[in-house]
C-alpha positions as CSV (number, residue, x, y, z in Angstrom):
1,M,0.0,0.0,0.0
2,Q,1.3,3.4,-0.9
3,L,1.5,5.9,1.9
4,V,0.1,9.3,1.1
5,I,0.8,12.3,3.3
6,P,-2.0,14.8,3.5
7,D,-1.1,18.2,1.8
8,F,-1.4,20.1,5.1
9,L,1.4,17.9,6.6
10,I,4.0,18.6,3.9
11,S,5.5,21.6,5.8
12,A,4.8,23.9,8.7
13,D,3.8,26.6,6.1
14,A,1.3,24.2,4.5
15,W,-0.8,24.7,7.7
16,N,-1.5,28.2,6.4
17,A,-3.4,26.8,3.4
18,G,-7.0,27.7,3.8
19,L,-6.4,30.1,6.7
20,T,-9.3,32.6,6.6
21,G,-8.7,34.8,9.6
22,D,-12.2,33.9,10.9
23,W,-11.7,32.0,14.1
24,A,-14.8,29.7,13.7
25,K,-14.0,28.9,10.0
26,D,-10.3,28.2,10.8
27,N,-11.3,26.1,13.8
28,A,-13.5,24.0,11.5
29,I,-10.7,23.6,9.1
30,G,-8.5,22.3,11.9
31,R,-11.1,19.8,13.0
32,Q,-11.5,18.6,9.4
33,R,-7.8,18.1,9.2
34,A,-7.8,16.0,12.4
35,D,-10.5,13.9,10.9
36,A,-8.6,13.5,7.7
37,L,-5.4,12.6,9.6
38,Q,-7.3,9.9,11.6
39,A,-8.8,8.5,8.4
40,N,-5.4,8.4,6.7
41,I,-3.8,6.7,9.7
42,R,-6.5,4.1,9.9
43,M,-6.3,3.4,6.2
44,T,-2.5,3.2,5.9
45,G,-1.4,2.2,9.4
46,N,1.1,5.1,9.2
47,Y,0.9,6.1,12.8
48,P,4.1,8.3,12.8
49,L,2.0,10.8,10.8
50,L,0.5,11.9,14.2
51,S,4.0,12.6,15.6
52,H,4.9,14.5,12.4
53,A,1.7,16.6,12.7
54,I,2.6,17.5,16.3
55,T,6.1,18.4,15.4
56,L,4.8,20.8,12.7
57,L,2.5,22.4,15.2
58,R,5.4,23.2,17.5
59,E,6.9,25.3,14.8
60,R,3.8,27.5,14.3
61,P,2.0,30.2,16.2
62,R,-1.5,29.0,17.4
63,D,-4.4,30.1,15.4
64,G,-7.9,28.7,14.8
65,I,-6.6,25.9,12.6
66,E,-4.2,24.6,15.2
67,I,-6.6,24.9,18.0
68,G,-9.4,23.2,16.1
69,F,-7.0,20.4,15.1
70,L,-5.8,19.8,18.7
71,Q,-9.4,20.1,20.1
72,R,-10.6,17.4,17.7
73,L,-7.7,15.1,18.5
74,S,-8.5,15.6,22.2
75,E,-12.1,14.6,21.6
76,M,-11.0,11.5,19.7
77,I,-8.8,10.2,22.5
78,A,-10.8,11.3,25.6
79,P,-12.8,8.6,27.2
80,T,-16.4,9.8,26.9
81,H,-17.4,8.3,30.2
82,L,-15.0,10.7,31.9
83,I,-16.3,13.9,30.3
84,I,-18.2,15.9,32.9
85,G,-20.9,18.2,31.7
């Protein structure tokens, strides 16, 4: 199986693609990217992509895309029975 890296993981600058300056829209883009990353990892078994994504995030200032991405990842891994609310 050929491994494909999502476009937004090619470089730290690639995270800027689609940046709108609107927090809600950028947050949604970040959440979509987390979903795309999860789907890619499940399809290919290329688990190091998550580490690569986190490394790229360390190189960037936080904006709506990064926060949406990290929020969605947190939701994916948080045990739902422990969420209080």
